[in-house]
N, C-alpha and C positions, 0 to 999 in steps of 0.2 A: 630183292629182285635180282635177276640176272642182268648182265649188260644189255642184252637184246631187249628184254622186257622194259628196262628203264628207258632205252632209246625209243621204243614204241610208245610208252606212256607219255614221254615228253613231246613226241611228235604229235600225238593226239591232242595233248594239252595246248601246244603251240598253235596248231591249226584252229582250235576253238577260240584261242585268244585273238588270233588275227581276224576271225569273223566277228567277234564281239567288238573289236576296235572300230570296225566299219560302222556298226550300229551306234556305238557310243559317240563317235565323232559328230553325228547328226542328232544326238539325243537332245531334247529341249532342256533348258536349265531347270524348269519346274520338275521334270522327272528325276534329274540328278539330285536335286535338293531333297525331294521326297525320299529317295533311297538313303541319303545321308542321315536324315532325321529318323527313318525307320531303323537303320543300323544302330544309331545311338540309343533308341528305345530298347532294342533287343539286348544291347550290351548292359544297359541299366537293369533290365529285368533279369538278365542271366548272370548278374555279378557274382552270386554265390557259386554258380557252376564254374565260372571262369577262375575264381579263387581256388576252388577245389582242384581244378586241373593244374593250376600253378603250384599248388602244394605237392602234387605228384611229381612235377618237374624238379622242384627244390629237393625233395627227398632223394631223387635219383642223382642229384648233382652235388652231393656232399663234398666231392673232391675239388670243386671249382674254387678259384681264388675269390677273395672278398669283393673285388671290383666286378667280376663276372656275376657273382651271386646277387649283387646289388642291382645290376642291370636286368637280371632274370626275375627278380622279385616283384610281384604285383601286390598291391594293398588296396583296400577299399577306395582310398583317395586316388590312387593311380588308375583304377578302373573308372572312377567317376571322371577323371581328367581325360581319358580316352573318349568317353561319350561327349564331354564338353568340347573337345577338339573337333569331333565330327559336326556338331551343331555350329561351331564357329566357322568351319569351312563352308557349310551350307549357307551361312549368312554373307559370305564374301561374294564379290562381283564375279560373274562368270567371264573368264578371259576369252573363251572360244568365240570366234566370229567377230571379235572387235576389229574394226578397220581404223587405221590411223594414217596420218601424213598424206591424205589425199590432196593432190595438187594438179593443176593443169600445166601441161608442158606447152612449149611454143607451137607444137604440131596440132594442138587441140585435144590430145588424149589426156585422160586423167590417170594418174599413177599413185598407188598407195600400197599399204601392206595390211594383211589380215592375219590374226593370230590363230594358229591351228594346233591340234594335238600332235604329240610325237608319234603316237601309234600304240605299240605294246611296250610297256616298261617292265623290265625284269629287275627284281630287287632280291639280293642275297644278304641275309643279315644273321647275326649271332646274338643269342641270349635275349634281346629286347622284344618281348611279346607285344608291347605297345606299338611297335613298328607295323604290325599287321593291320591295326586299325588306322594308324596315321597314313600309311601307304595307300590303303584302300580309299580313304577319304580324298586324298590329293589327286590320285590317278583318276578316280571317278569324276570329280568336279572338273578336271582339266580335259576330260573326254578321252582318256587313255585306258586301254585294258591293262591289267596288271597280272604278272606271274610272280608269286611271292614264294621264296624258299627260305624259311626260317631255320635256325640251328636246331639240331636234334635235341639239345638240352632244354629247348622250350617247346617241344613238339605238342604236348597235351594242351598247353596254354594257347598256342597258335591255332590249333584245331577248334578249340572252344570259341575263340574269337571269330574264326572263319565261319562257323555255323551261324553266328549272328549276322555276318556280312552277307552270306547267301540268303538268309531269310529277308533281310532288308532290301536286297536287290529284287527278289521275287515280288515283294510287297509293292514295289514301285513299278513293276512291269518291265524291268530291265533284265538282260540275260545274266544268268548266274555265272557264266563264263567270263563276265567282265572283270571279275577278281577271282583268281584261282590260287589257292594256297596248296603247295605241293603236299600230297598225303604221304609221300615216301621220304625217309630220312637217308636214303642211299646217297652217298657222296658222288656217285656217278652222275646224279641229276644235275649237279653244278656244272660239270664239264659239258653236259648236253645243252644247258642254257647258254653257255659261253660260245658254243660252236655253231649256233643257228641264227644268223641275222635275218633269215627269211621269216622267222617267227617273232624275234625280239629286236626292237629298234634301238634300245639303249639299256645299259645295265647300271644299277646303282648298288655298290657293295657297302655294307655297314657292318663293321666288325674289326677284328684285330689286324695288325700289320700283315700277317701271313696271308689272310684272306684277300686283302686289298691288293697286295703284290701279285697274287695268283690271278685275280680277275683282270688286273691291268695287263698282265703278260699274255693271257690266253684269250681274252674276249675278242671276237671278230666284229663287234659293234662298238659304238662310242661308250665311254664309261664316265659317269659323274662320281667323283670320289674325293676324299681327303685321306692322306696317308698317316699323318700324325697330328696331334693336337698339343703342340708345345707352346702353351700360352704364357704370356708375361704380364706382370703389373709393374710399372715403373713409378716409384714414389719420388717426385721431383722435390728439389730444395724448397720450392714455394708451395708445397702441399699443406693443406689443413691437416694437422696431425691426427685429430680424432676421426676425420673422414678417411684418411689414409689407412689407419689401423682397421677400421670397420670394413672397408672395401677389400683390403688384402687378406683379411681373415675369411670373409665370405667367399672370395674367389677361390680359396684353397679348401676350406672346410665345409662349405654348404653341402657338397657332394663330391666324393673323391673319384668315382669311376666314370666321369664324363669327359668328352673331348674338349669342352670349354672350361675345364678346371685349370686354374693357374698352376704351372709346374715350376716356374722360375720367378723369383721376386728380385727386382732390381731396385736399389735404393741409392739416391744421390748422396754423395759423401757428406755434404754439410748437415743433412738432416739425420744421417744414420745413427749418431750417438744418442739421439733422443728417441728415434722411431724403433730402432732394433730391440732394445730391452722390452718395450711394450709389446711388440709383435712376438718376440720369442716366447715370452710368458704365455701369451694366448695360444700359440701353436703347441707348446708343451702341454698346456692344459687339455688341448684337444687330442693329444697323443700323436702329433706329427713328428716324424723323424726329420732333423734339420741338417743340411749339408751346406757349408758356406765357403766363401773365398777367404784369403788370408786376412783381409780387412774386417770381414764379418767375425772371424775367430779372434781377432785382436780385441773386439768389443766383448765377445763371449767365447772363451776358450772351450766351452762344453759343446759347441757346435762341431759336428764332424767335418773333416776336410772334404771339400768337393773336388771331384776329378774332372778332367776335360769332358768325359762322357756324360757327366751329370747335366751339363748345359744342353745336351741334345735330347735328354730323356723325357719321355712321356710316361710318368710313373703310374698314373691311374690308381694311386694309393696314397696313404697319409705320409708322403715323403715330399720334401720341398728343398729346392736348390736356391741359395741366396747369394747375390753378388752386389758389392758396393761399387758404384761407378762414378766416374768424374764427369758428371753433367749429362745433358740431353744427348749430345753427339755420341758419347760412348754407349749410352743406353740404346740408341737407335742402331749403332754398329753391332752391338751384341745381338739384338733381335734379328738384324739382317743376316748375321752369320749362323745363328743357332736356331732361329724360329722356324715354324712350319707354315707361316702365312695363314694361320687360322684366326686367332683372336688375341689382340694385345691392347693394353690399357695404360693410360697415364693418369696419375692423381696429381693435380696442380691447381693453383689459383692464378697462375700466370697464363693469360690468354694467348700471348705470343708463342710460348712453348707448346701450349695445347694445340694450336693451329699447325705448328711445325710437325708435331708428332702425328697428327691426322694426315698431313700431306706426305710425309716422308716414310712412314711405316707402311709397307706394302702387304697388308694382310686382308683377308676377306671381311673381317670386322675390326674396326679400330675405335676405341672408346675413350672418353674423357670423364673422369670422376664417376665411374660405374664399374661394377664387378663384371669380370669376363663371363660369369655364369648367365648373363643376359643374352649371350650369342645363341639364340634358339628361335626356331620358327614361330612357336607359340608366342614368345615374348615380343617378337618383331611384328606381330599382327598377321602372320601368315596362316593362322589356324592350327597348323602343324608343319612339319617339315619332312621331306623325303630323305634328308641328309644334309650335311654341310660340305660344300665344295670349296677346296682351296686351289682348284685349277682356275685359269683365266677364261677358259671357254668350256662349255657354252653358258654355264651358270656359275655364280660365285657366291659364297656365303650360304646361309640357310636356303635350301631349295624348296620353294613353295609352288603355288599354281603356275606362276609365270615361268618358272624354271623348267616346268614339265611341258612347255609349249614351244613352238617354233613360229616363224612368220613366213608367209609367202607373198610375193608381189602380185598385185592385181592391177589390171589395166582396163579402163572403160573407154570405149570409143563409139563412134556413130558412122561406121563405114570407113574409118580412117585407113589410108594406105600410105606406106612409107615410100618416099620418092628418092 
């Protein structure tokens, strides 16, 4: 497309999304749930077509790194998970129209708040075709229209899923423009999305650092984002050793290319001589490259020396930084200096230290005796997530239905006048 035709295409799409948002805001819960179930049924019935489309994308993406290919790849299990996510969102309570905190004021008026949709949500994402289904589900249930721009590397997969979304919307009698997946892979479309707050109320970028930095810099509407996922597991001196090894291995090795994967392991000095040999053997068996501080290398000289940059790094790969620390205070100080406020965990049987860790570590998810890989909307009972926000406003952590809503004040009187 030419720049002019992209601009015209996006304007047409944006206007349609704005009209659809008005209809969705007042759509009954029954209709929204019917659409979600219908989309899930279409995805299940079209699983082979979706997998065929994904194979086309994978064949064309041979040059992608391992982490990106992992995010791009669909399997029968991942397709089934998309459908399950849609059904789970359908089963959740509808937040729209919920009225809370109603109270009488001394003047006799009643004041409270009502939860309402944001309007039109624009989502720009790379590689992950499952985001197409997850975003459609959450935006639809929360009464928002969605404009979805997937990466060109997942174009065929996204379009196959979009076909299921459109069919499900139509089956439930809702406008097909409620969820629009861009048909163009032209990069100019991203700039158009960011430049038009009259069409899009909030932008959610999901992808690499370059994409998120660009969106944060250029967007003329609010952005829900996280920039990095530098996640830590701290093994305290009072940790159960078997539990600690299992959690630290899972947090790193269960899946490498996700934002909630552990990138730095912190180990309390008293337990390090016992814990490190067990952990290093497991990591090497899994093919993880190990980079450690001087104390780590004193226990195992075969660990590569870590640089200052390693403590800031989001590898998204089988690479792990390891540091031995002198107690909880030093662990918290390390997380405060190098972390990204995404997800951090402590392994300990000491309740006082666990409570301090939860209180003092300022991340969107803080965990005790659990893998960082649980930082996920599905695992938190949100059905799915639109992304994970490390900002303080307007949403934090996995963003589900409530994160895609706002609140307005409502006042009820009976001819009341202010004097």
